[in-house]
N, C-alpha and C positions, 0 to 999 in steps of 0.2 A: 627405646629410653622413655621412661614415664613422662607424661605431659604434667605441668602443674595442675592443681585443682581449681586454678582459677584462669580466667583469660584476660591479657592485656591488649591495648592497641599496639602497634608496632612501637610507636614513639616512647610510651610507657615502658614497655618491655624493654627497650634499649637503654633508656636513661637510668632505669632502676636494676638492669641487668636480671630481670625475671624477680626482683625483690630479693636478691641474695643478700645473706649476712653469713658473718662467721659465727657459728653456733657457740664455738669455745670462748670466744672474747665479746660477742655481740658487736663486732665492728661491721661497718657498713661496706668495707672493702674486704674482699676475699684474701686468705695468705695464698703465697706461692708454695706448693708442696715440691720439694727438691728431692725427696727420697728417691733412690732408684730401685730399693728393693723393700720388702714388706714381710712382717714377721706371721708365721704361721699360727693357727690355733692349737691347743692342745690335742685336737682330733686331726690334726694334720691339713685343715682346711685353711682357706683364706677368708675369715669372717666378714671383712669389709670388701671382699671382691677385687682387691689389689693385689697383684702378683709381682709383677716387674714393669719398670716404665719404659722399657722398649716397646711393650704392648699397650700401655694405658698409663693414665696419670690423673689423679684428682683435679688437677689444676685445668684439665680438658674439659671436664664435665659441664661446668657452668656456661662455657662457650658453644658447646654442642646441644646443649638444653635451649639456650636462646636462639641458636640456627633452627632448630626444629620448630619452635614456636614461630618464626619469622616466615619459615618456607611450608608449614603445615606438614612436616615430615614425619615419619615413623622412628628415624634414627639419624644421628649425624656422626662424622668422624673429623677430627682435625689431623692434618699432614704438616710435614715440614716445609713444604711449598705448594704453591698451585700446580706446578709440574709434577709432583708426587701425587698430588691427588687426582690430577687429571690421568696420568699414566696408570693408576691403580685400576680406574674403570676398565680399561683394556687389557690390563694384566690378568684381570679375573676372567677373561675369556679363554677360550681354549685354541691352541694352534690350528689353523684351517678355517676358522670363523671368518665370515665375511662381515665388513664393517664399513659403513658410509659416513664420510666426513666432508667437511666444506671445502671447496676449492681455494677460497680466502678465509683465512682463521690465523689465530695466534701462531706466529711464525716458528717458534721453538717447539711448539706440539705438533705442527705439521711436519717438520723436519724429523722428529722421533718416530712419527707414525710410518713415514717413508724410509726411514732407516732401521731402527732398532725393532720396531714392532713388525715391519714386513721380513726382516731377518728372522725374527722368533717364529714366524709362521702365520701371522694374520693376514688375511687378504684385503688390503686397504684399496678403497676406491673413492677418489675425489669427486663431488659432485656439486653443481649449483644449487645449494639449498633453498633459493628463493624460487625455484622452478619445481614445482610440485610434480609436474609431469615427468622431468627427467629424474628425479628421485624414485618415483613409481617404476619407471622402465630399469633403473638400476638395481631394484630389488631382488634378491635371489631366494624364494621360498625355501625355507629348510636350511639355508646356508647364512642369510644375512641375520647376525645375532644383535647387532647394535647399530643405531643411528646417533651419530655425533653432531650436535649442531651449536652454534654460537650466535647469539642474538641479544644486543646489536653485534654484528661481526666485525672483529678488529682487523684491519684499520679502516674499512670503508664503510663501516656501520650499517651494513645490508641487515635487513630483518627478515627472519624465518618464522613462519606460523607455526607456533608451537603444537597448538590443538590439532592443526592438519597434519603435521608431522607425527604427533603420537598416533593418530588414527592409522596412517600408513604403518607405521612401525609395528603395531599391535595387530594389525591385519595378517601379518605373516609371523607371530610370535616373537618379534623382535623387542628390544628395548630400546626407549629414547632417552639419551643423556643430553643435558643443556648445559653449557658454558654460559652462566649468567652473570659473570664478573662485572660487567660494565652495566647492567641493568640493575644489579643488587636486589635484595629481597624486598626492597622498598617500593620498587617501581613494577617487577614482575615477580609472580610466583609460578615457576614452570610445573611445580608438582600439581598444582590446582589446575592446570591447563591439561593434565594427561601424562606429562613426563614421568620417568621412573627414578631418575637420579639428576641432581642438580649439582654443579660444581663452581665453586667460587675460588679464585685467587684471592685469599684473605689478605695478603699483602696490600691490595689495592683499596677498595673504597671501605672494606669491613673494617679494616684497622686505620687507614685514612691518613698516617702520619710519616709515611716513608722510612719507618725504622722496625719494621718486623717482616720477616718471611715467613709465610703460612699459607696453608690451603685448607680447603674443607668440601666434603660430599655430604649430601643430604638424600636420604632415600625414601620413596614413598611407602616402601614395606619393608618388613623382615623377612628375607627368604634365602634360599641357597646361594643365589648370586651375590645377595649383599654379605652373606658370611664368607664368602670367597674374597670379597673386597676388603674385609676385616682382617683376613688372614694375609693378605698382601701387605697391609701396614704392620701388622705384627711381625712377619717374617722378615720383612726389609728393613724394618726399624725405621720407616719413613714418618718419624713423628716430630712435632716440634718441641722446643725445651719448654719446660714449665715457665720459664720468665718471659718467653715470647707469647705462650698461651694468657698469661697473665696481662701482658701489654696488649695483646689484641682484645681481651675483653674490656680494658679501659678506653681503646679506641672506639670500640663498638657502641659505648655508651653515647656518643655525640654523633653516630652516624646519620641519624634522621636529620640533624640540623645541617651537617655538612653535605650531604647529597641534596638536600633542598637548595642550597646556596649554589653548588656545581651545577645542577640543572638550569637553575635561573641565568647564570653567567654563560652557560653554553648556548642556552637558546637566544638570548640578547645578541651574543656575538654573532651567531649564525645568521640570525635575521638582519644585522646591521651589514654584514660582509656579503649577503647573497647577490646584491646588484652593485658590488664595489668594481670598478673599472679595472683593477690589478688582480680580480679573482676570476679565474674560469669556472670554478664550481666549488658549493660548499656541501659537503656532505654531512647529514645531521638528520636523524629521524623524526625532528621535531619541526621541519619544514614541510607545509603542504606539497611543496614541489618535489620532494624527496620521494624515490620510487617505493621505499616500503613504509610510506607514512600512514596509510589507511591500517595496515595490519599492526604497525607500531601504536596507534591510537587505540586499536582494539585491545591489545594484550599488555599495555603499559599504562599505569596510572600515577599521578603525581609528578611527571616529567618525563622527558625523553633521554636522561642522562647527561653526564658531563663531558663526553667525548664527541669531537667533531674532528673532520680534516678538510684542509682547502687546498686547491690545485691553483697555483700561482703563475700568473701570465709572465711569459719570459722563460719557462722551462726550468731545469734542474738548477742552474745557476743561481736565477733568480729566487728559487725557492730556499737554497741554501743560504743566500744572502739574507733573506729575510728572518730565518731562525738565528743567523749571527748577530742581527742588529737588535733584537728584542732585548729589554732590560728587565722587565717584571716576568717574562715567560722564560723559564729556566730551560736551557737546552739539555735534556737529560732523558733517559729512557725509563718507563714505567707510567703509572697513570693512577688516579683516585686519590692522590694526596692533596692536602690543603693548599700546597702552593701549584701554581700552574706550570705545565711542561709543554714544550714544543720539541718536535723532532722530525727530521728528514728521514721517513722510515725506509725508502729504497736503500739508502746508504746503510742502514743498520741490517737489513735483510739480505743484501748482496745481489749478484746478478740474476739470480731466479726469481727474485721477488716480483709479485703480481702488482705491486704498489706502482702507480704512476711516478716518473721521475721528478714531476713538478708538485708532488703532493707533500703537505707538512700535517702531521698528527698532532692535534692539540687535547691536551687534558686540562680543562678548565678547574681551577681551584675556588677559593672562597673569598678572592681579594676583591676589591671594588671593581665592578663590572665596566665601568666607562673607563677606568685607568687601564684595564687589561685591554679594551678596546683601542684606546688611543695608542698604547704601545704598539700594537699590531700594525695599526695605520702608519705611523711613522717609520716602521720597518718596511713596509710595502712601498712607502714613498721613496726611500732609500734605493730599495732594488730597482724602482723605475727610473731613477735619475742616474744611477751609477752602474747598473747591469744591463739594463735594457735600451741604454741611450744610442 
Protein backbone atom coordinates (compact mmCIF):
# COMPACT_ATOMS: atom_id res chain seq x y z
CA UNK A 1 0.00 0.00 0.00
CA UNK A 2 1.64 3.29 -1.05
CA UNK A 3 2.34 5.81 1.69
CA UNK A 4 1.15 9.41 1.35
CA UNK A 5 3.74 11.83 -0.07
CA UNK A 6 3.71 13.77 3.22
CA UNK A 7 4.07 12.90 6.87
CA UNK A 8 1.56 13.71 9.61
CA UNK A 9 1.77 13.43 13.36
CA UNK A 10 -0.54 10.72 14.66
CA UNK A 11 -3.00 13.29 16.00
CA UNK A 12 -3.24 15.13 12.68
CA UNK A 13 -3.33 11.92 10.66
CA UNK A 14 -6.27 10.71 12.73
CA UNK A 15 -8.21 13.97 12.87
CA UNK A 16 -7.96 14.48 9.12
CA UNK A 17 -7.99 10.80 8.11
CA UNK A 18 -4.75 11.49 6.21
CA UNK A 19 -6.40 14.52 4.60
CA UNK A 20 -8.86 12.38 2.65
CA UNK A 21 -11.50 14.12 0.56
CA UNK A 22 -14.03 12.80 -1.93
CA UNK A 23 -12.53 13.72 -5.29
CA UNK A 24 -15.86 13.63 -7.12
CA UNK A 25 -17.65 16.07 -4.77
CA UNK A 26 -14.79 17.63 -2.77
CA UNK A 27 -16.59 16.50 0.38
CA UNK A 28 -14.48 16.31 3.53
CA UNK A 29 -16.18 13.00 4.41
CA UNK A 30 -15.61 10.04 2.11
CA UNK A 31 -18.62 8.17 0.68
CA UNK A 32 -19.61 4.60 1.50
CA UNK A 33 -19.00 2.26 -1.42
CA UNK A 34 -21.76 -0.34 -1.27
CA UNK A 35 -21.21 -2.01 -4.66
CA UNK A 36 -20.50 -5.73 -4.51
CA UNK A 37 -19.18 -6.08 -8.06
CA UNK A 38 -17.38 -3.87 -10.59
CA UNK A 39 -17.33 -3.39 -14.36
CA UNK A 40 -14.50 -4.82 -16.42
CA UNK A 41 -12.78 -2.68 -19.00
CA UNK A 42 -13.08 -3.33 -22.71
CA UNK A 43 -9.82 -5.28 -22.52
CA UNK A 44 -11.40 -7.53 -19.83
CA UNK A 45 -9.27 -6.02 -17.08
CA UNK A 46 -10.36 -4.16 -13.94
CA UNK A 47 -9.00 -0.64 -14.53
CA UNK A 48 -9.56 0.52 -10.92
CA UNK A 49 -8.39 -2.71 -9.33
CA UNK A 50 -11.82 -3.46 -7.87
CA UNK A 51 -13.13 -6.94 -8.62
CA UNK A 52 -15.60 -8.16 -5.99
CA UNK A 53 -16.30 -6.92 -2.48
CA UNK A 54 -15.78 -10.26 -0.80
CA UNK A 55 -12.11 -9.70 -1.55
CA UNK A 56 -11.83 -5.94 -1.13
CA UNK A 57 -13.80 -2.71 -1.16
CA UNK A 58 -12.85 0.94 -1.73
CA UNK A 59 -14.27 1.82 1.71
CA UNK A 60 -11.48 -0.18 3.35
CA UNK A 61 -8.66 1.73 1.69
CA UNK A 62 -8.62 4.97 3.75
CA UNK A 63 -8.73 3.00 7.02
CA UNK A 64 -5.94 0.69 5.91
CA UNK A 65 -3.81 3.63 4.73
CA UNK A 66 -4.30 5.35 8.07
CA UNK A 67 -3.31 2.21 9.97
CA UNK A 68 -0.17 1.89 7.86
CA UNK A 69 0.75 5.46 8.73
CA UNK A 70 0.13 4.94 12.46
CA UNK A 71 1.98 1.63 12.66
CA UNK A 72 4.72 2.38 10.11
CA UNK A 73 3.65 -0.68 8.14
CA UNK A 74 3.96 -1.77 4.53
CA UNK A 75 0.36 -2.95 4.16
CA UNK A 76 -2.82 -3.31 6.20
CA UNK A 77 -6.01 -5.35 5.94
CA UNK A 78 -9.42 -4.82 7.52
CA UNK A 79 -11.37 -7.85 8.73
CA UNK A 80 -14.91 -8.48 9.86
CA UNK A 81 -13.83 -8.84 13.51
CA UNK A 82 -10.77 -8.95 15.72
CA UNK A 83 -11.07 -12.74 15.84
CA UNK A 84 -11.17 -12.93 12.04
CA UNK A 85 -7.98 -10.87 11.90
CA UNK A 86 -6.21 -12.86 14.61
CA UNK A 87 -7.13 -16.28 13.25
CA UNK A 88 -5.97 -15.29 9.75
CA UNK A 89 -2.42 -14.97 11.13
CA UNK A 90 -2.54 -18.65 12.11
CA UNK A 91 -4.48 -19.86 9.07
CA UNK A 92 -1.67 -18.54 6.87
CA UNK A 93 0.65 -21.13 8.48
CA UNK A 94 0.92 -24.79 7.49
CA UNK A 95 -0.40 -27.83 9.39
CA UNK A 96 2.42 -29.14 11.57
CA UNK A 97 3.91 -25.71 12.25
CA UNK A 98 4.81 -25.03 15.88
CA UNK A 99 3.37 -21.89 17.45
CA UNK A 100 4.05 -20.22 20.81
CA UNK A 101 1.27 -18.20 22.44
CA UNK A 102 0.77 -16.71 25.93
CA UNK A 103 -0.65 -18.68 28.83
CA UNK A 104 -2.81 -15.68 29.71
CA UNK A 105 -4.37 -14.00 26.72
CA UNK A 106 -7.69 -13.04 25.15
CA UNK A 107 -9.86 -15.99 26.14
CA UNK A 108 -11.73 -16.50 22.86
CA UNK A 109 -8.50 -16.72 20.85
CA UNK A 110 -6.93 -19.02 23.43
CA UNK A 111 -9.90 -21.39 23.09
CA UNK A 112 -9.72 -21.21 19.29
CA UNK A 113 -6.02 -22.08 19.33
CA UNK A 114 -6.44 -25.03 21.68
CA UNK A 115 -9.51 -26.21 19.77
CA UNK A 116 -9.81 -25.48 16.07
CA UNK A 117 -6.17 -24.62 15.35
CA UNK A 118 -4.89 -27.71 17.15
CA UNK A 119 -7.45 -29.93 15.41
CA UNK A 120 -6.39 -28.40 12.09
CA UNK A 121 -2.79 -29.44 12.74
CA UNK A 122 -0.95 -26.53 14.30
CA UNK A 123 1.20 -27.42 17.30
CA UNK A 124 0.14 -24.88 19.90
CA UNK A 125 2.29 -24.37 23.00
CA UNK A 126 1.34 -21.87 25.71
CA UNK A 127 4.21 -20.12 27.45
CA UNK A 128 4.69 -17.37 30.03
CA UNK A 129 5.68 -14.58 27.65
CA UNK A 130 7.10 -12.46 30.48
CA UNK A 131 9.82 -15.10 30.95
CA UNK A 132 12.29 -14.84 28.07
CA UNK A 133 14.16 -17.89 29.31
CA UNK A 134 11.02 -20.01 29.18
CA UNK A 135 10.25 -18.78 25.67
CA UNK A 136 13.77 -19.56 24.50
CA UNK A 137 13.53 -23.10 25.89
CA UNK A 138 10.21 -23.61 24.10
CA UNK A 139 11.55 -22.61 20.68
CA UNK A 140 11.97 -25.44 18.20
CA UNK A 141 14.35 -24.34 15.42
CA UNK A 142 12.97 -25.35 12.04
CA UNK A 143 9.53 -26.05 13.50
CA UNK A 144 8.51 -22.90 15.37
CA UNK A 145 7.09 -20.55 12.73
CA UNK A 146 5.27 -17.99 14.84
CA UNK A 147 5.36 -16.38 18.25
CA UNK A 148 2.11 -14.65 19.17
CA UNK A 149 2.18 -12.16 22.02
CA UNK A 150 -0.34 -9.81 23.57
CA UNK A 151 0.91 -6.76 25.42
CA UNK A 152 -0.57 -5.49 27.66
CA UNK A 153 -2.00 -8.97 28.14
CA UNK A 154 -5.73 -9.27 28.72
CA UNK A 155 -6.95 -9.42 31.49
CA UNK A 156 -4.03 -9.17 33.95
CA UNK A 157 -2.13 -6.62 31.79
CA UNK A 158 1.19 -8.41 31.83
CA UNK A 159 3.85 -6.76 29.69
CA UNK A 160 5.98 -8.59 27.14
CA UNK A 161 9.24 -7.17 25.81
CA UNK A 162 8.47 -6.83 22.10
CA UNK A 163 12.03 -6.11 20.94
CA UNK A 164 13.47 -9.03 22.89
CA UNK A 165 10.75 -11.36 21.65
CA UNK A 166 11.34 -10.28 18.04
CA UNK A 167 15.03 -11.07 18.44
CA UNK A 168 14.22 -14.57 19.73
CA UNK A 169 11.75 -15.24 16.92
CA UNK A 170 14.07 -14.03 14.19
CA UNK A 171 17.00 -16.01 15.57
CA UNK A 172 15.30 -19.19 14.36
CA UNK A 173 13.55 -17.76 11.31
CA UNK A 174 10.13 -17.42 12.98
CA UNK A 175 7.76 -14.46 12.85
CA UNK A 176 6.51 -12.34 15.71
CA UNK A 177 2.87 -11.23 15.73
CA UNK A 178 1.60 -8.81 18.37
CA UNK A 179 -1.94 -8.23 19.57
CA UNK A 180 -1.62 -4.53 20.38
CA UNK A 181 -5.33 -3.86 20.83
CA UNK A 182 -5.03 -2.41 24.32
CA UNK A 183 -1.88 -0.41 23.62
CA UNK A 184 -3.27 1.09 20.39
CA UNK A 185 -0.91 2.53 17.75
CA UNK A 186 -0.71 5.70 19.84
CA UNK A 187 1.08 4.07 22.77
CA UNK A 188 3.14 1.31 21.13
CA UNK A 189 4.30 0.62 17.57
CA UNK A 190 5.29 -3.08 17.55
CA UNK A 191 6.60 -3.06 13.97
CA UNK A 192 9.12 -0.37 14.89
CA UNK A 193 10.29 -2.66 17.72
CA UNK A 194 10.92 -5.57 15.36
CA UNK A 195 7.55 -7.34 15.11
CA UNK A 196 6.41 -8.70 11.76
CA UNK A 197 2.64 -8.35 12.12
CA UNK A 198 0.47 -6.33 14.48
CA UNK A 199 -3.20 -7.06 15.16
CA UNK A 200 -5.96 -4.81 16.48
CA UNK A 201 -9.48 -5.64 17.46
CA UNK A 202 -10.76 -2.47 15.81
CA UNK A 203 -14.01 -2.89 17.73
CA UNK A 204 -12.18 -1.52 20.76
CA UNK A 205 -10.08 1.67 20.87
CA UNK A 206 -9.80 2.20 17.11
CA UNK A 207 -13.55 2.65 16.75
CA UNK A 208 -14.17 3.54 20.37
CA UNK A 209 -17.97 3.78 20.40
CA UNK A 210 -19.13 0.18 20.93
CA UNK A 211 -21.05 0.15 17.65
CA UNK A 212 -18.73 -1.52 15.12
CA UNK A 213 -17.26 -5.04 14.97
CA UNK A 214 -14.01 -5.08 12.97
CA UNK A 215 -10.39 -6.17 13.08
CA UNK A 216 -7.14 -5.22 11.40
CA UNK A 217 -3.71 -6.59 10.58
CA UNK A 218 -0.69 -4.50 9.64
CA UNK A 219 2.44 -6.08 8.17
CA UNK A 220 6.02 -4.89 8.24
CA UNK A 221 6.57 -6.16 4.71
CA UNK A 222 4.93 -7.54 1.60
CA UNK A 223 6.09 -11.14 1.32
CA UNK A 224 4.76 -14.62 0.56
CA UNK A 225 3.39 -15.04 4.07
CA UNK A 226 1.46 -11.78 3.86
CA UNK A 227 0.04 -12.86 0.52
CA UNK A 228 -1.29 -15.99 2.24
CA UNK A 229 -2.96 -13.75 4.84
CA UNK A 230 -4.55 -11.78 2.00
CA UNK A 231 -5.77 -15.04 0.48
CA UNK A 232 -7.25 -16.14 3.81
CA UNK A 233 -9.33 -12.96 3.97
CA UNK A 234 -10.35 -13.21 0.33
CA UNK A 235 -11.11 -16.92 0.34
CA UNK A 236 -13.04 -16.87 3.60
CA UNK A 237 -14.81 -13.60 2.96
CA UNK A 238 -13.65 -12.37 6.37
CA UNK A 239 -14.40 -8.74 5.56
CA UNK A 240 -16.36 -5.97 7.28
CA UNK A 241 -19.30 -4.28 5.61
CA UNK A 242 -18.60 -0.98 3.82
CA UNK A 243 -20.81 0.73 6.40
CA UNK A 244 -18.70 -0.65 9.27
CA UNK A 245 -15.49 0.47 7.55
CA UNK A 246 -16.92 3.96 7.11
CA UNK A 247 -18.06 4.06 10.75
CA UNK A 248 -14.65 2.84 11.87
CA UNK A 249 -12.90 5.65 10.02
CA UNK A 250 -15.19 8.15 11.71
CA UNK A 251 -14.40 6.68 15.12
CA UNK A 252 -10.65 6.73 14.48
CA UNK A 253 -10.68 10.47 13.85
CA UNK A 254 -11.04 11.11 17.60
CA UNK A 255 -8.96 8.17 18.84
CA UNK A 256 -6.06 10.34 20.06
CA UNK A 257 -8.44 12.31 22.29
CA UNK A 258 -10.24 9.25 23.61
CA UNK A 259 -7.09 7.26 24.34
CA UNK A 260 -5.51 10.21 26.14
CA UNK A 261 -8.50 10.52 28.46
CA UNK A 262 -8.79 6.77 29.02
CA UNK A 263 -5.11 6.58 29.96
CA UNK A 264 -5.49 9.50 32.36
CA UNK A 265 -8.54 7.96 34.01
CA UNK A 266 -7.01 4.49 34.34
CA UNK A 267 -3.77 5.88 35.78
CA UNK A 268 -5.67 8.05 38.28
CA UNK A 269 -7.92 5.21 39.42
CA UNK A 270 -5.04 2.75 39.71
CA UNK A 271 -3.03 5.15 41.83
CA UNK A 272 -5.99 5.93 44.09
CA UNK A 273 -6.93 2.28 44.62
CA UNK A 274 -3.49 0.70 45.02
CA UNK A 275 -3.51 1.26 48.80
CA UNK A 276 -7.27 0.96 49.33
CA UNK A 277 -8.23 -1.25 52.29
CA UNK A 278 -10.77 -3.18 50.19
CA UNK A 279 -8.35 -3.94 47.36
CA UNK A 280 -5.83 -6.80 47.46
CA UNK A 281 -4.05 -5.85 44.23
CA UNK A 282 -4.26 -3.38 41.38
CA UNK A 283 -3.00 -4.67 38.05
CA UNK A 284 -1.95 -1.75 35.87
CA UNK A 285 1.27 -1.26 33.85
CA UNK A 286 1.50 2.41 34.87
CA UNK A 287 2.18 1.64 38.53
CA UNK A 288 5.90 1.46 39.42
CA UNK A 289 5.07 -1.47 41.71
CA UNK A 290 3.66 -3.48 38.77
CA UNK A 291 5.94 -6.30 37.61
CA UNK A 292 6.05 -5.14 33.99
CA UNK A 293 6.39 -1.44 34.65
CA UNK A 294 10.02 -1.05 33.50
CA UNK A 295 9.38 -2.72 30.14
CA UNK A 296 6.10 -0.86 29.68
CA UNK A 297 7.85 2.46 30.32
CA UNK A 298 10.43 1.52 27.68
CA UNK A 299 8.06 0.48 24.88
CA UNK A 300 4.95 2.57 25.61
CA UNK A 301 4.77 6.33 25.25
CA UNK A 302 1.95 8.74 26.01
CA UNK A 303 0.36 6.53 28.65
CA UNK A 304 -0.09 2.98 29.85
CA UNK A 305 -3.53 2.28 28.46
CA UNK A 306 -7.08 2.48 29.67
CA UNK A 307 -7.33 -1.07 31.06
CA UNK A 308 -6.76 -2.20 34.63
CA UNK A 309 -7.90 -5.02 36.89
CA UNK A 310 -8.49 -5.07 40.63
CA UNK A 311 -8.65 -7.92 43.11
CA UNK A 312 -11.31 -7.31 45.74
CA UNK A 313 -10.92 -8.27 49.39
CA UNK A 314 -13.56 -10.81 50.35
CA UNK A 315 -13.24 -13.12 47.37
CA UNK A 316 -15.56 -13.84 44.48
CA UNK A 317 -18.79 -12.86 46.22
CA UNK A 318 -17.40 -9.46 47.15
CA UNK A 319 -16.06 -8.86 43.63
CA UNK A 320 -19.42 -9.70 42.05
CA UNK A 321 -21.16 -7.45 44.58
CA UNK A 322 -18.88 -4.54 43.65
CA UNK A 323 -19.71 -4.94 39.96
CA UNK A 324 -23.40 -5.15 40.80
CA UNK A 325 -23.36 -1.92 42.81
CA UNK A 326 -21.62 0.40 40.36
CA UNK A 327 -23.75 3.07 38.70
CA UNK A 328 -21.38 4.67 36.19
CA UNK A 329 -19.36 1.54 35.40
CA UNK A 330 -21.51 -0.59 33.11
CA UNK A 331 -21.53 -4.38 33.60
CA UNK A 332 -20.67 -5.51 30.08
CA UNK A 333 -18.08 -7.38 28.06
CA UNK A 334 -15.67 -5.49 25.79
CA UNK A 335 -13.36 -2.54 26.25
CA UNK A 336 -12.05 0.61 24.63
CA UNK A 337 -15.32 2.51 24.34
CA UNK A 338 -16.11 5.99 25.59
CA UNK A 339 -18.15 4.45 28.43
CA UNK A 340 -16.49 2.72 31.38
CA UNK A 341 -17.11 -1.03 31.72
CA UNK A 342 -16.65 -3.46 34.59
CA UNK A 343 -16.72 -7.24 34.44
CA UNK A 344 -16.14 -10.27 36.67
CA UNK A 345 -13.93 -11.98 34.14
CA UNK A 346 -13.72 -15.46 35.71
CA UNK A 347 -17.50 -15.82 35.37
CA UNK A 348 -17.27 -15.02 31.67
CA UNK A 349 -14.38 -17.35 30.93
CA UNK A 350 -15.63 -20.33 32.92
CA UNK A 351 -14.00 -22.98 35.16
CA UNK A 352 -10.74 -23.16 33.19
CA UNK A 353 -10.13 -19.41 33.45
CA UNK A 354 -6.72 -18.37 34.81
CA UNK A 355 -8.31 -15.24 36.29
CA UNK A 356 -8.46 -14.99 40.07
CA UNK A 357 -12.05 -15.36 41.28
CA UNK A 358 -11.79 -12.06 43.16
CA UNK A 359 -10.70 -10.07 40.07
CA UNK A 360 -12.67 -7.42 38.20
CA UNK A 361 -11.61 -6.13 34.78
CA UNK A 362 -12.11 -2.41 34.25
CA UNK A 363 -12.14 -0.50 30.98
CA UNK A 364 -11.80 3.18 31.85
CA UNK A 365 -13.81 5.42 29.56
CA UNK A 366 -13.68 9.17 29.16
CA UNK A 367 -16.05 10.22 31.94
CA UNK A 368 -14.97 12.40 34.87
CA UNK A 369 -12.21 10.53 36.71
CA UNK A 370 -13.30 11.60 40.19
CA UNK A 371 -16.85 10.44 39.56
CA UNK A 372 -15.62 7.08 38.28
CA UNK A 373 -13.46 6.68 41.38
CA UNK A 374 -16.30 7.65 43.73
CA UNK A 375 -18.56 5.09 42.07
CA UNK A 376 -16.02 2.32 42.68
CA UNK A 377 -15.47 3.47 46.27
CA UNK A 378 -19.16 3.33 47.14
CA UNK A 379 -19.44 -0.13 45.56
CA UNK A 380 -16.42 -1.34 47.54
CA UNK A 381 -17.95 0.06 50.73
CA UNK A 382 -21.19 -1.80 50.01
CA UNK A 383 -19.35 -5.10 49.54
CA UNK A 384 -17.41 -4.54 52.76
CA UNK A 385 -20.55 -3.97 54.87
CA UNK A 386 -23.00 -6.34 53.17
CA UNK A 387 -20.85 -9.24 51.90
CA UNK A 388 -17.78 -9.33 54.14
CA UNK A 389 -19.64 -8.64 57.40
